[in-house]
Each structure stands twice: as C-alpha cells, then as structure tokens.
Backbone and ligand atoms as CSV (ligand in chain L), in Angstrom:
chain,resi,resn,atom,element,x,y,z
A,1,UNK,N,N,0.845,-1.213,0.000
A,1,UNK,CA,C,0.000,0.000,0.000
A,1,UNK,C,C,0.876,1.257,0.000
A,2,UNK,N,N,1.809,1.339,0.955
A,2,UNK,CA,C,2.664,2.526,1.048
A,2,UNK,C,C,4.097,2.080,1.283
A,3,UNK,N,N,5.009,3.041,1.105
A,3,UNK,CA,C,6.375,2.823,1.564
A,3,UNK,C,C,6.425,3.306,2.996
A,4,UNK,N,N,6.978,2.491,3.854
A,4,UNK,CA,C,7.015,2.851,5.269
A,4,UNK,C,C,8.448,3.140,5.699
A,5,UNK,N,N,8.577,4.102,6.601
A,5,UNK,CA,C,9.878,4.484,7.135
A,5,UNK,C,C,9.874,4.278,8.647
A,6,UNK,N,N,10.982,3.735,9.148
A,6,UNK,CA,C,11.139,3.489,10.582
A,6,UNK,C,C,12.100,4.511,11.165
A,7,UNK,N,N,11.743,5.168,12.251
A,7,UNK,CA,C,12.720,6.042,12.904
A,7,UNK,C,C,12.413,6.252,14.386
A,8,UNK,N,N,13.418,6.730,15.082
A,8,UNK,CA,C,13.248,7.076,16.490
A,8,UNK,C,C,12.445,8.360,16.578
A,9,UNK,N,N,11.404,8.366,17.422
A,9,UNK,CA,C,10.588,9.578,17.554
A,9,UNK,C,C,11.317,10.611,18.413
A,10,UNK,N,N,11.122,11.871,18.029
A,10,UNK,CA,C,11.761,13.008,18.705
A,10,UNK,C,C,10.660,13.926,19.237
A,11,UNK,N,N,11.027,14.900,20.080
A,11,UNK,CA,C,10.013,15.816,20.620
A,11,UNK,C,C,9.147,16.476,19.546
A,12,UNK,N,N,9.673,16.651,18.350
A,12,UNK,CA,C,8.876,17.279,17.285
A,12,UNK,C,C,7.684,16.411,16.855
A,13,UNK,N,N,7.713,15.138,17.192
A,13,UNK,CA,C,6.609,14.242,16.830
A,13,UNK,C,C,5.543,14.161,17.925
A,14,UNK,N,N,5.657,15.020,18.952
A,14,UNK,CA,C,4.814,14.864,20.147
A,14,UNK,C,C,3.317,14.895,19.848
A,15,UNK,N,N,2.880,15.829,19.007
A,15,UNK,CA,C,1.429,15.956,18.773
A,15,UNK,C,C,0.885,14.719,18.063
A,16,UNK,N,N,1.607,14.260,17.049
A,16,UNK,CA,C,1.152,13.074,16.312
A,16,UNK,C,C,1.167,11.845,17.213
A,17,UNK,N,N,2.207,11.723,17.998
A,17,UNK,CA,C,2.319,10.562,18.898
A,17,UNK,C,C,1.222,10.597,19.963
A,18,UNK,N,N,0.958,11.792,20.490
A,18,UNK,CA,C,-0.092,11.943,21.506
A,18,UNK,C,C,-1.438,11.448,20.950
A,19,UNK,N,N,-1.728,11.810,19.687
A,19,UNK,CA,C,-2.989,11.395,19.058
A,19,UNK,C,C,-3.084,9.888,18.899
A,20,UNK,N,N,-1.996,9.277,18.438
A,20,UNK,CA,C,-2.004,7.824,18.251
A,20,UNK,C,C,-2.107,7.093,19.581
A,21,UNK,N,N,-1.425,7.619,20.575
A,21,UNK,CA,C,-1.423,6.980,21.898
A,21,UNK,C,C,-2.821,7.007,22.507
A,22,UNK,N,N,-3.509,8.120,22.300
A,22,UNK,CA,C,-4.887,8.228,22.806
A,22,UNK,C,C,-5.810,7.255,22.080
A,23,UNK,N,N,-5.649,7.184,20.763
A,23,UNK,CA,C,-6.454,6.234,19.986
A,23,UNK,C,C,-6.231,4.810,20.499
A,24,UNK,N,N,-4.968,4.475,20.712
A,24,UNK,CA,C,-4.656,3.123,21.181
A,24,UNK,C,C,-5.240,2.829,22.556
A,25,UNK,N,N,-5.045,3.761,23.475
A,25,UNK,CA,C,-5.542,3.543,24.842
A,25,UNK,C,C,-7.066,3.419,24.854
A,26,UNK,N,N,-7.726,4.202,23.996
A,26,UNK,CA,C,-9.202,4.172,23.934
A,26,UNK,C,C,-9.727,2.899,23.290
A,27,UNK,N,N,-9.147,2.560,22.126
A,27,UNK,CA,C,-9.737,1.508,21.287
A,27,UNK,C,C,-9.117,0.128,21.475
A,28,UNK,N,N,-7.907,0.085,22.034
A,28,UNK,CA,C,-7.229,-1.209,22.194
A,28,UNK,C,C,-6.678,-1.351,23.615
A,29,UNK,N,N,-7.563,-1.318,24.638
A,29,UNK,CA,C,-7.068,-1.364,26.019
A,29,UNK,C,C,-6.206,-2.589,26.309
A,30,UNK,N,N,-6.426,-3.705,25.590
A,30,UNK,CA,C,-5.604,-4.901,25.808
A,30,UNK,C,C,-4.161,-4.671,25.407
A,31,UNK,N,N,-3.933,-3.676,24.559
A,31,UNK,CA,C,-2.591,-3.449,24.036
A,31,UNK,C,C,-1.790,-2.430,24.823
A,32,UNK,N,N,-2.385,-1.847,25.870
A,32,UNK,CA,C,-1.725,-0.754,26.585
A,32,UNK,C,C,-1.808,-0.954,28.099
A,33,UNK,N,N,-0.738,-0.633,28.793
A,33,UNK,CA,C,-0.799,-0.619,30.253
A,33,UNK,C,C,-1.399,0.697,30.725
A,34,UNK,N,N,-1.136,1.758,30.006
A,34,UNK,CA,C,-1.600,3.090,30.395
A,34,UNK,C,C,-3.114,3.212,30.117
A,35,UNK,N,N,-3.839,3.851,31.049
A,35,UNK,CA,C,-5.289,4.022,30.861
A,35,UNK,C,C,-5.568,5.248,29.982
A,36,UNK,N,N,-6.826,5.378,29.555
A,36,UNK,CA,C,-7.222,6.564,28.781
A,36,UNK,C,C,-6.979,7.824,29.618
A,37,UNK,N,N,-7.353,7.771,30.902
A,37,UNK,CA,C,-7.197,8.949,31.773
A,37,UNK,C,C,-5.721,9.304,31.925
A,38,UNK,N,N,-4.882,8.291,32.146
A,38,UNK,CA,C,-3.446,8.550,32.297
A,38,UNK,C,C,-2.871,9.115,30.993
A,39,UNK,N,N,-3.356,8.595,29.882
A,39,UNK,CA,C,-2.862,9.081,28.586
A,39,UNK,C,C,-3.298,10.526,28.359
A,40,UNK,N,N,-4.581,10.797,28.635
A,40,UNK,CA,C,-5.120,12.141,28.395
A,40,UNK,C,C,-4.466,13.172,29.312
A,41,UNK,N,N,-3.990,12.728,30.464
A,41,UNK,CA,C,-3.405,13.695,31.407
A,41,UNK,C,C,-1.970,14.078,31.002
A,42,UNK,N,N,-1.393,13.361,30.045
A,42,UNK,CA,C,-0.046,13.732,29.576
A,42,UNK,C,C,-0.184,14.816,28.511
A,43,UNK,N,N,0.151,16.052,28.864
A,43,UNK,CA,C,0.023,17.145,27.891
A,43,UNK,C,C,1.200,17.114,26.906
A,44,UNK,N,N,1.205,18.066,25.979
A,44,UNK,CA,C,2.243,18.055,24.939
A,44,UNK,C,C,3.657,18.141,25.511
A,45,UNK,N,N,3.818,18.935,26.577
A,45,UNK,CA,C,5.149,19.043,27.185
A,45,UNK,C,C,5.607,17.705,27.733
A,46,UNK,N,N,4.682,17.000,28.377
A,46,UNK,CA,C,5.003,15.682,28.932
A,46,UNK,C,C,5.350,14.707,27.790
A,47,UNK,N,N,4.568,14.781,26.707
A,47,UNK,CA,C,4.845,13.913,25.543
A,47,UNK,C,C,6.218,14.225,24.965
A,48,UNK,N,N,6.551,15.501,24.878
A,48,UNK,CA,C,7.873,15.891,24.359
A,48,UNK,C,C,8.974,15.314,25.249
A,49,UNK,N,N,8.752,15.384,26.569
A,49,UNK,CA,C,9.769,14.890,27.517
A,49,UNK,C,C,9.927,13.371,27.370
A,50,UNK,N,N,8.823,12.663,27.192
A,50,UNK,CA,C,8.915,11.200,27.025
A,50,UNK,C,C,9.698,10.884,25.752
A,51,UNK,N,N,9.368,11.584,24.666
A,51,UNK,CA,C,10.034,11.299,23.390
A,51,UNK,C,C,11.515,11.692,23.437
A,52,UNK,N,N,11.816,12.713,24.207
A,52,UNK,CA,C,13.212,13.167,24.317
A,52,UNK,C,C,14.106,12.059,24.886
A,53,UNK,N,N,13.516,11.179,25.701
A,53,UNK,CA,C,14.295,10.086,26.293
A,53,UNK,C,C,14.733,9.072,25.228
A,54,UNK,N,N,14.114,9.113,24.048
A,54,UNK,CA,C,14.616,8.320,22.916
A,54,UNK,C,C,14.230,6.846,22.926
A,55,UNK,N,N,13.191,6.484,23.662
A,55,UNK,CA,C,12.835,5.058,23.778
A,55,UNK,C,C,11.603,4.678,22.969
A,56,UNK,N,N,11.139,5.580,22.083
A,56,UNK,CA,C,9.952,5.265,21.274
A,56,UNK,C,C,10.343,5.306,19.798
A,57,UNK,N,N,9.990,4.247,19.097
A,57,UNK,CA,C,10.238,4.167,17.652
A,57,UNK,C,C,8.927,4.362,16.916
A,58,UNK,N,N,9.006,4.916,15.691
A,58,UNK,CA,C,7.784,5.170,14.940
A,58,UNK,C,C,7.860,4.591,13.540
A,59,UNK,N,N,6.679,4.363,12.943
A,59,UNK,CA,C,6.612,3.990,11.536
A,59,UNK,C,C,5.773,5.039,10.826
A,60,UNK,N,N,6.299,5.524,9.699
A,60,UNK,CA,C,5.668,6.608,8.939
A,60,UNK,C,C,5.244,6.103,7.568
A,61,UNK,N,N,4.044,6.536,7.138
A,61,UNK,CA,C,3.611,6.368,5.746
A,61,UNK,C,C,3.770,7.746,5.130
A,62,UNK,N,N,4.771,7.907,4.275
A,62,UNK,CA,C,5.116,9.258,3.832
A,62,UNK,C,C,5.552,10.053,5.049
A,63,UNK,N,N,4.874,11.199,5.270
A,63,UNK,CA,C,5.223,12.058,6.413
A,63,UNK,C,C,4.364,11.765,7.641
A,64,UNK,N,N,3.417,10.839,7.496
A,64,UNK,CA,C,2.424,10.633,8.560
A,64,UNK,C,C,2.816,9.497,9.497
A,65,UNK,N,N,2.827,9.805,10.791
A,65,UNK,CA,C,3.093,8.776,11.796
A,65,UNK,C,C,1.875,7.857,11.878
A,66,UNK,N,N,2.079,6.557,11.639
A,66,UNK,CA,C,0.941,5.625,11.642
A,66,UNK,C,C,1.085,4.542,12.703
A,67,UNK,N,N,2.214,4.506,13.388
A,67,UNK,CA,C,2.369,3.501,14.442
A,67,UNK,C,C,3.608,3.786,15.265
A,68,UNK,N,N,3.698,3.145,16.416
A,68,UNK,CA,C,4.871,3.348,17.274
A,68,UNK,C,C,5.064,2.150,18.197
A,69,UNK,N,N,6.279,2.041,18.731
A,69,UNK,CA,C,6.501,1.050,19.788
A,69,UNK,C,C,7.606,1.523,20.707
A,70,UNK,N,N,7.497,1.085,21.962
A,70,UNK,CA,C,8.563,1.326,22.932
A,70,UNK,C,C,9.683,0.318,22.670
A,71,UNK,N,N,10.911,0.762,22.826
A,71,UNK,CA,C,12.076,-0.111,22.639
A,71,UNK,C,C,13.036,0.167,23.796
A,72,UNK,N,N,13.189,-0.827,24.693
A,72,UNK,CA,C,13.965,-0.600,25.912
A,72,UNK,C,C,15.064,-1.648,26.097
A,73,UNK,N,N,16.250,-1.369,25.572
A,73,UNK,CA,C,17.372,-2.274,25.839
A,73,UNK,C,C,17.781,-2.153,27.310
A,74,UNK,N,N,18.135,-3.259,27.927
A,74,UNK,CA,C,18.603,-3.207,29.313
A,74,UNK,C,C,20.025,-2.663,29.358
A,75,UNK,N,N,20.368,-2.010,30.474
A,75,UNK,CA,C,21.712,-1.422,30.534
A,75,UNK,C,C,22.661,-2.190,31.455
A,76,UNK,N,N,22.133,-2.942,32.423
A,76,UNK,CA,C,23.041,-3.673,33.321
A,76,UNK,C,C,23.795,-4.751,32.550
A,77,UNK,N,N,25.063,-4.947,32.924
A,77,UNK,CA,C,25.930,-5.850,32.161
A,77,UNK,C,C,25.318,-7.241,31.969
A,78,UNK,N,N,24.702,-7.798,33.016
A,78,UNK,CA,C,24.243,-9.194,32.942
A,78,UNK,C,C,22.967,-9.382,32.119
A,79,UNK,N,N,22.276,-8.302,31.842
A,79,UNK,CA,C,21.031,-8.431,31.058
A,79,UNK,C,C,21.036,-7.545,29.815
A,80,UNK,N,N,22.210,-7.096,29.476
A,80,UNK,CA,C,22.367,-6.133,28.384
A,80,UNK,C,C,22.154,-6.782,27.007
A,81,UNK,N,N,22.036,-8.104,26.977
A,81,UNK,CA,C,21.800,-8.813,25.706
A,81,UNK,C,C,20.313,-8.828,25.348
A,82,UNK,N,N,19.457,-8.240,26.246
A,82,UNK,CA,C,18.005,-8.323,26.022
A,82,UNK,C,C,17.391,-6.925,25.953
A,83,UNK,N,N,16.292,-6.814,25.190
A,83,UNK,CA,C,15.515,-5.569,25.182
A,83,UNK,C,C,14.041,-5.928,25.226
A,84,UNK,N,N,13.247,-5.084,25.876
A,84,UNK,CA,C,11.788,-5.276,25.893
A,84,UNK,C,C,11.153,-4.306,24.909
A,85,UNK,N,N,10.154,-4.780,24.194
A,85,UNK,CA,C,9.414,-3.872,23.318
A,85,UNK,C,C,7.964,-3.752,23.784
A,86,UNK,N,N,7.361,-2.625,23.506
A,86,UNK,CA,C,5.965,-2.394,23.844
A,86,UNK,C,C,5.779,-1.048,24.527
A,87,UNK,N,N,4.599,-0.422,24.423
A,87,UNK,CA,C,3.482,-0.912,23.643
A,87,UNK,C,C,3.824,-0.925,22.149
A,88,UNK,N,N,3.124,-1.768,21.410
A,88,UNK,CA,C,3.352,-1.894,19.971
A,88,UNK,C,C,2.011,-1.620,19.310
A,89,UNK,N,N,1.927,-0.534,18.530
A,89,UNK,CA,C,0.615,-0.082,18.060
A,89,UNK,C,C,0.691,0.499,16.651
A,90,UNK,N,N,-0.290,0.119,15.838
A,90,UNK,CA,C,-0.463,0.734,14.512
A,90,UNK,C,C,-1.914,1.205,14.421
A,91,UNK,N,N,-2.112,2.402,13.879
A,91,UNK,CA,C,-3.466,2.948,13.780
A,91,UNK,C,C,-4.349,2.032,12.917
A,92,UNK,N,N,-5.645,1.943,13.296
A,92,UNK,CA,C,-6.518,0.905,12.734
A,92,UNK,C,C,-6.578,0.917,11.206
A,93,UNK,N,N,-6.549,2.122,10.609
A,93,UNK,CA,C,-6.666,2.167,9.139
A,93,UNK,C,C,-5.432,1.576,8.453
A,94,UNK,N,N,-4.369,1.362,9.199
A,94,UNK,CA,C,-3.155,0.777,8.624
A,94,UNK,C,C,-2.942,-0.678,9.047
A,95,UNK,N,N,-3.929,-1.271,9.733
A,95,UNK,CA,C,-3.805,-2.700,10.036
A,95,UNK,C,C,-3.829,-3.472,8.726
A,96,UNK,N,N,-3.012,-4.494,8.666
A,96,UNK,CA,C,-2.990,-5.354,7.480
A,96,UNK,C,C,-2.326,-4.727,6.261
A,97,UNK,N,N,-1.629,-3.602,6.437
A,97,UNK,CA,C,-1.014,-2.920,5.277
A,97,UNK,C,C,0.499,-3.136,5.184
A,98,UNK,N,N,1.087,-3.728,6.218
A,98,UNK,CA,C,2.542,-3.871,6.237
A,98,UNK,C,C,3.221,-2.839,7.127
A,99,UNK,N,N,2.461,-1.897,7.675
A,99,UNK,CA,C,3.067,-0.887,8.553
A,99,UNK,C,C,3.632,-1.553,9.813
A,100,UNK,N,N,2.869,-2.457,10.404
A,100,UNK,CA,C,3.336,-3.142,11.620
A,100,UNK,C,C,4.580,-3.969,11.311
A,101,UNK,N,N,4.582,-4.570,10.138
A,101,UNK,CA,C,5.743,-5.361,9.724
A,101,UNK,C,C,6.982,-4.468,9.605
A,102,UNK,N,N,6.809,-3.296,8.992
A,102,UNK,CA,C,7.937,-2.367,8.840
A,102,UNK,C,C,8.456,-1.922,10.208
A,103,UNK,N,N,7.539,-1.695,11.134
A,103,UNK,CA,C,7.944,-1.285,12.490
A,103,UNK,C,C,8.716,-2.417,13.171
A,104,UNK,N,N,8.195,-3.634,13.072
A,104,UNK,CA,C,8.884,-4.763,13.710
A,104,UNK,C,C,10.230,-5.027,13.056
A,105,UNK,N,N,10.272,-4.949,11.729
A,105,UNK,CA,C,11.556,-5.170,11.037
A,105,UNK,C,C,12.581,-4.120,11.461
A,106,UNK,N,N,12.117,-2.872,11.635
A,106,UNK,CA,C,13.010,-1.805,12.072
A,106,UNK,C,C,13.580,-2.080,13.453
A,107,UNK,N,N,12.725,-2.524,14.364
A,107,UNK,CA,C,13.189,-2.803,15.729
A,107,UNK,C,C,14.168,-3.977,15.725
A,108,UNK,N,N,13.826,-5.018,14.981
A,108,UNK,CA,C,14.699,-6.201,14.945
A,108,UNK,C,C,16.067,-5.826,14.367
A,109,UNK,N,N,16.043,-5.050,13.305
A,109,UNK,CA,C,17.295,-4.658,12.674
A,109,UNK,C,C,18.133,-3.781,13.621
A,110,UNK,N,N,17.464,-2.861,14.299
A,110,UNK,CA,C,18.185,-2.004,15.257
A,110,UNK,C,C,18.795,-2.838,16.379
A,111,UNK,N,N,18.008,-3.795,16.909
A,111,UNK,CA,C,18.493,-4.625,18.022
A,111,UNK,C,C,19.667,-5.491,17.576
A,112,UNK,N,N,19.565,-6.026,16.357
A,112,UNK,CA,C,20.685,-6.847,15.843
A,112,UNK,C,C,21.937,-5.998,15.685
A,113,UNK,N,N,21.759,-4.796,15.141
A,113,UNK,CA,C,22.923,-3.914,14.944
A,113,UNK,C,C,23.579,-3.561,16.263
A,114,UNK,N,N,22.754,-3.509,17.320
A,114,UNK,CA,C,23.305,-3.171,18.645
A,114,UNK,C,C,23.901,-4.404,19.330
A,115,UNK,N,N,23.857,-5.555,18.652
A,115,UNK,CA,C,24.472,-6.764,19.208
A,115,UNK,C,C,23.603,-7.496,20.211
A,116,UNK,N,N,22.316,-7.187,20.254
A,116,UNK,CA,C,21.438,-7.860,21.215
A,116,UNK,C,C,21.134,-9.293,20.781
A,117,UNK,N,N,20.816,-10.137,21.763
A,117,UNK,CA,C,20.532,-11.551,21.477
A,117,UNK,C,C,19.046,-11.851,21.537
A,118,UNK,N,N,18.268,-11.002,22.212
A,118,UNK,CA,C,16.868,-11.373,22.440
A,118,UNK,C,C,15.961,-10.165,22.594
A,119,UNK,N,N,14.796,-10.240,21.931
A,119,UNK,CA,C,13.718,-9.263,22.139
A,119,UNK,C,C,12.620,-9.943,22.951
A,120,UNK,N,N,11.958,-9.168,23.799
A,120,UNK,CA,C,10.953,-9.727,24.692
A,120,UNK,C,C,9.721,-8.833,24.724
A,121,UNK,N,N,8.561,-9.457,24.954
A,121,UNK,CA,C,7.337,-8.653,25.089
A,121,UNK,C,C,6.270,-9.423,25.851
A,122,UNK,N,N,5.321,-8.705,26.379
A,122,UNK,CA,C,4.134,-9.277,27.006
A,122,UNK,C,C,2.933,-8.957,26.128
A,123,UNK,N,N,2.030,-9.936,26.000
A,123,UNK,CA,C,0.815,-9.707,25.217
A,123,UNK,C,C,-0.347,-10.374,25.936
A,124,UNK,N,N,-1.494,-9.692,25.977
A,124,UNK,CA,C,-2.689,-10.237,26.615
A,124,UNK,C,C,-3.032,-11.582,25.960
A,125,UNK,N,N,-3.376,-12.571,26.774
A,125,UNK,CA,C,-3.634,-13.917,26.228
A,125,UNK,C,C,-4.831,-13.937,25.275
A,126,UNK,N,N,-5.680,-12.870,25.339
A,126,UNK,CA,C,-6.865,-12.822,24.444
A,126,UNK,C,C,-6.639,-11.911,23.231
A,127,UNK,N,N,-5.437,-11.369,23.106
A,127,UNK,CA,C,-5.142,-10.467,21.984
A,127,UNK,C,C,-4.685,-11.317,20.787
A,128,UNK,N,N,-5.656,-11.992,20.165
A,128,UNK,CA,C,-5.335,-13.020,19.173
A,128,UNK,C,C,-4.656,-12.455,17.932
A,129,UNK,N,N,-5.067,-11.277,17.515
A,129,UNK,CA,C,-4.439,-10.673,16.317
A,129,UNK,C,C,-2.962,-10.383,16.584
A,130,UNK,N,N,-2.679,-9.768,17.730
A,130,UNK,CA,C,-1.286,-9.450,18.050
A,130,UNK,C,C,-0.470,-10.740,18.205
A,131,UNK,N,N,-1.046,-11.745,18.840
A,131,UNK,CA,C,-0.332,-13.015,19.029
A,131,UNK,C,C,0.006,-13.630,17.664
A,132,UNK,N,N,-0.975,-13.620,16.744
A,132,UNK,CA,C,-0.720,-14.166,15.399
A,132,UNK,C,C,0.392,-13.376,14.719
A,133,UNK,N,N,0.344,-12.049,14.876
A,133,UNK,CA,C,1.360,-11.183,14.272
A,133,UNK,C,C,2.756,-11.523,14.819
A,134,UNK,N,N,2.883,-11.631,16.145
A,134,UNK,CA,C,4.201,-11.904,16.748
A,134,UNK,C,C,4.698,-13.301,16.383
A,135,UNK,N,N,3.797,-14.282,16.446
A,135,UNK,CA,C,4.244,-15.666,16.183
A,135,UNK,C,C,4.706,-15.797,14.733
A,136,UNK,N,N,4.019,-15.097,13.834
A,136,UNK,CA,C,4.413,-15.144,12.422
A,136,UNK,C,C,5.813,-14.565,12.216
A,137,UNK,N,N,6.245,-13.690,13.115
A,137,UNK,CA,C,7.568,-13.081,12.998
A,137,UNK,C,C,8.606,-13.791,13.859
A,138,UNK,N,N,8.251,-14.967,14.354
A,138,UNK,CA,C,9.246,-15.818,15.021
A,138,UNK,C,C,9.267,-15.756,16.533
A,139,UNK,N,N,8.422,-14.941,17.134
A,139,UNK,CA,C,8.385,-14.898,18.602
A,139,UNK,C,C,7.821,-16.219,19.133
A,140,UNK,N,N,8.412,-16.714,20.218
A,140,UNK,CA,C,7.954,-17.957,20.842
A,140,UNK,C,C,7.469,-17.684,22.261
A,141,UNK,N,N,6.383,-18.347,22.634
A,141,UNK,CA,C,5.820,-18.171,23.978
A,141,UNK,C,C,6.731,-18.834,25.011
A,142,UNK,N,N,7.144,-18.056,26.016
A,142,UNK,CA,C,8.049,-18.595,27.034
A,142,UNK,C,C,7.322,-18.871,28.338
A,143,UNK,N,N,6.242,-18.127,28.608
A,143,UNK,CA,C,5.581,-18.268,29.905
A,143,UNK,C,C,4.253,-17.529,29.875
A,144,UNK,N,N,3.418,-17.816,30.863
A,144,UNK,CA,C,2.184,-17.050,31.040
A,144,UNK,C,C,2.245,-16.380,32.403
A,145,UNK,N,N,1.943,-15.113,32.395
A,145,UNK,CA,C,1.999,-14.280,33.596
A,145,UNK,C,C,0.559,-14.044,34.053
A,146,UNK,N,N,0.142,-14.813,35.065
A,146,UNK,CA,C,-1.248,-14.738,35.505
A,146,UNK,C,C,-1.485,-13.475,36.336
A,147,UNK,N,N,-2.666,-12.861,36.140
A,147,UNK,CA,C,-3.040,-11.662,36.900
A,147,UNK,C,C,-1.987,-10.560,36.759
A,148,UNK,N,N,-1.396,-10.476,35.567
A,148,UNK,CA,C,-0.340,-9.480,35.363
A,148,UNK,C,C,-0.885,-8.068,35.245
A,149,UNK,N,N,-2.126,-7.948,34.769
A,149,UNK,CA,C,-2.723,-6.637,34.520
A,149,UNK,C,C,-4.167,-6.681,34.998
A,150,UNK,N,N,-4.669,-5.568,35.496
A,150,UNK,CA,C,-6.094,-5.474,35.814
A,150,UNK,C,C,-6.695,-4.303,35.047
A,151,UNK,N,N,-7.674,-4.619,34.177
A,151,UNK,CA,C,-8.337,-3.574,33.395
A,151,UNK,C,C,-9.692,-3.327,34.029
A,152,UNK,N,N,-9.899,-2.115,34.537
A,152,UNK,CA,C,-11.123,-1.775,35.274
A,152,UNK,C,C,-11.400,-2.810,36.370
A,153,UNK,N,N,-10.347,-3.214,37.048
A,153,UNK,CA,C,-10.482,-4.147,38.172
A,153,UNK,C,C,-10.573,-5.612,37.780
A,154,UNK,N,N,-10.654,-5.890,36.456
A,154,UNK,CA,C,-10.758,-7.288,35.988
A,154,UNK,C,C,-9.355,-7.848,35.715
A,155,UNK,N,N,-9.092,-8.994,36.321
A,155,UNK,CA,C,-7.778,-9.611,36.158
A,155,UNK,C,C,-7.559,-10.126,34.739
A,156,UNK,N,N,-6.366,-9.873,34.201
A,156,UNK,CA,C,-6.018,-10.337,32.853
A,156,UNK,C,C,-4.692,-11.106,32.926
A,157,UNK,N,N,-4.536,-12.057,32.048
A,157,UNK,CA,C,-3.287,-12.805,31.957
A,157,UNK,C,C,-2.523,-12.368,30.712
A,158,UNK,N,N,-1.200,-12.368,30.827
A,158,UNK,CA,C,-0.332,-12.045,29.693
A,158,UNK,C,C,0.506,-13.255,29.325
A,159,UNK,N,N,0.837,-13.399,28.053
A,159,UNK,CA,C,1.897,-14.314,27.660
A,159,UNK,C,C,3.187,-13.501,27.551
A,160,UNK,N,N,4.275,-14.165,27.901
A,160,UNK,CA,C,5.607,-13.579,27.740
A,160,UNK,C,C,6.238,-14.249,26.521
A,161,UNK,N,N,6.608,-13.440,25.543
A,161,UNK,CA,C,7.165,-13.944,24.283
A,161,UNK,C,C,8.607,-13.467,24.114
A,162,UNK,N,N,9.430,-14.334,23.505
A,162,UNK,CA,C,10.806,-13.932,23.203
A,162,UNK,C,C,11.118,-14.231,21.736
A,163,UNK,N,N,12.005,-13.429,21.200
A,163,UNK,CA,C,12.519,-13.659,19.844
A,163,UNK,C,C,14.042,-13.706,19.935
A,164,UNK,N,N,14.629,-14.833,19.546
A,164,UNK,CA,C,16.090,-14.918,19.479
A,164,UNK,C,C,16.558,-14.229,18.204
A,165,UNK,N,N,17.560,-13.392,18.324
A,165,UNK,CA,C,17.993,-12.594,17.167
A,165,UNK,C,C,19.173,-13.259,16.451
L,1,COA,C1,C,-0.948,-5.941,16.743
L,1,COA,C2,C,-0.815,-5.076,15.502
L,1,COA,C3,C,0.402,-4.179,15.612
L,1,COA,C4,C,-0.589,-6.017,14.308
L,1,COA,O1,O,-0.569,-5.255,13.115
L,1,COA,P1,P,-1.534,-5.668,11.890
L,1,COA,O2,O,-1.238,-4.795,10.750
L,1,COA,O3,O,-2.923,-5.702,12.409
L,1,COA,O4,O,-0.991,-7.150,11.649
L,1,COA,P2,P,-1.095,-8.055,10.368
L,1,COA,O5,O,-2.401,-7.808,9.665
L,1,COA,O6,O,0.170,-7.944,9.586
L,1,COA,O7,O,-1.076,-9.484,11.047
L,1,COA,C5,C,-2.097,-9.913,11.907
L,1,COA,C6,C,-2.376,-11.373,11.606
L,1,COA,O8,O,-3.386,-11.824,12.515
L,1,COA,C7,C,-4.467,-12.342,11.793
L,1,COA,N1,N,-5.662,-12.097,12.589
L,1,COA,C8,C,-6.497,-11.055,12.522
L,1,COA,N2,N,-7.460,-11.184,13.448
L,1,COA,C9,C,-7.201,-12.345,14.116
L,1,COA,C10,C,-7.829,-13.034,15.189
L,1,COA,N3,N,-8.922,-12.541,15.776
L,1,COA,N4,N,-7.285,-14.207,15.608
L,1,COA,C11,C,-6.182,-14.717,15.035
L,1,COA,N5,N,-5.521,-14.092,14.022
L,1,COA,C12,C,-6.043,-12.926,13.570
L,1,COA,C13,C,-4.455,-11.627,10.476
L,1,COA,O9,O,-5.149,-12.334,9.493
L,1,COA,C14,C,-2.962,-11.576,10.217
L,1,COA,O10,O,-2.462,-12.810,9.755
L,1,COA,P3,P,-1.961,-12.994,8.231
L,1,COA,O11,O,-0.793,-12.070,8.067
L,1,COA,O12,O,-1.587,-14.437,8.144
L,1,COA,O13,O,-3.135,-12.601,7.378
L,1,COA,C15,C,-2.075,-4.210,15.254
L,1,COA,O14,O,-3.196,-5.054,15.010
L,1,COA,C16,C,-2.378,-3.273,16.403
L,1,COA,O15,O,-1.809,-2.195,16.495
L,1,COA,N6,N,-3.315,-3.667,17.302
L,1,COA,C17,C,-3.763,-2.823,18.400
L,1,COA,C18,C,-2.705,-2.665,19.480
L,1,COA,C19,C,-2.241,-3.985,20.043
L,1,COA,O16,O,-3.025,-4.840,20.405
L,1,COA,N7,N,-0.907,-4.127,20.110
L,1,COA,C20,C,-0.259,-5.298,20.650
L,1,COA,C21,C,0.044,-5.072,22.085
L,1,COA,S1,S,0.998,-6.400,22.798
C-alpha cells in the first residue's frame, strides 16, 4: 500500500504521537498498560519529555506517523543482551497494510545492529491478532503471567514472548 519508514521519535513528533497513543488507549485497552485517563493527562510538554528520552520508535507512511513502539534495551551488564518492546501499536486504518511489519523489522534490525541476542514482550492472552502477528515473525511463547494486569479491576493474563535474534 505505502512505503514505510522506521525512525526514532523526537520531541517534534509529540502531537502526532499523543494522538495515536490516545487512539490506542481508547480503542485497544488490551494493548496498553496506560489508561485513557493517564494518557489524556499527559500534555504536549510531557509527551515531548517522554520522546526526548529516545525510547519510542515510529513507523511513517510518507510524512504521517501511523504507528509506534517502545524499545527498551537493558543497561546492566548481565542483562544487556536483552531488550523489551511495547506498547506496539499501529493505527486501525493501517492494520494489514505492512506498517506493523515495517515497524517490527526496524526494531529487529536495530536490536541486531546493537548486538542484542533477544527481544521480549508481554501480550494479553486474548489479543489473538497481536499473538498471530508476533508468532508469524518468530516470537515464541516462554511463559504465562497470571493476573499481570487489571483492566477496570478485571484480572487479565499475559503471555511472555521472546525472539532470538
Ligand atoms: C498488533 C498489531 C500491531 C498487528 O498489526 P496488523 O497490521 O494488524 O498485523 P497483520 O495484519 O500484519 O497481522 C495480523 C495477523 O493476525 C491475523 N488475525 C487477525 N485477526 C485475528 C484473530 N482474531 N485471531 C487470530 N488471528 C487474527 C491476520 O489475518 C494476520 O495474519 P496474516 O498475516 O496471516 O493474514 C495491530 O493489530 C495493532 O496495532 N493492534 C492494536 C494494538 C495492540 O493490540 N498491540 C499489541 C500489544 S501487545
């Protein structure tokens, strides 16, 4: 459908990122730890500060930000071979277009270039689309984390997935 570009988000992307993050928190609560209220309370300055830390990657269709993910390599020597990713989100109109694939390929390539051995993530056990997406890209289920998240007081279970690089 489009050519997609992967890059690290900067403070200049704050407004676009804020919009996508709100959409995700509202429409895909299984995909986010942050609530709608917590997301809405982060103003543009707060969004700029988060992006300034350099831990969010984005996927663009042309000039438009259509998805993002957190990318957190560990810094301690004994766990420095691993990074956690998430939240991982693509705006609904770009589902099934290859945007999510471009974002994942970008993260994998970045992690490999940095010499990492493993990517890790948590996904709600009922998030079947995301699970299919991750498994198709080689992620393997390592464990189930029971009662890992509570959405509106309801207990949810997560799977823990790893990808060997
Ligand atoms: C997860 C996400 C990034 C995947 O991107 P996407 O563009 O939708 O993914 P794709 O269409 O490439 O792949 C999804 C696969 O799941 C399949 N699928 C769709 N609905 C499904 C369901 N209910 N059960 C099982 N598989 C399903 C699709 O057919 C597709 O498989 P295919 O490539 O063999 O056709 C995107 O859906 C998203 O942003 N979701 C909302 C946020 C979220 O849940 N993020 C994950 C948090 S851990």
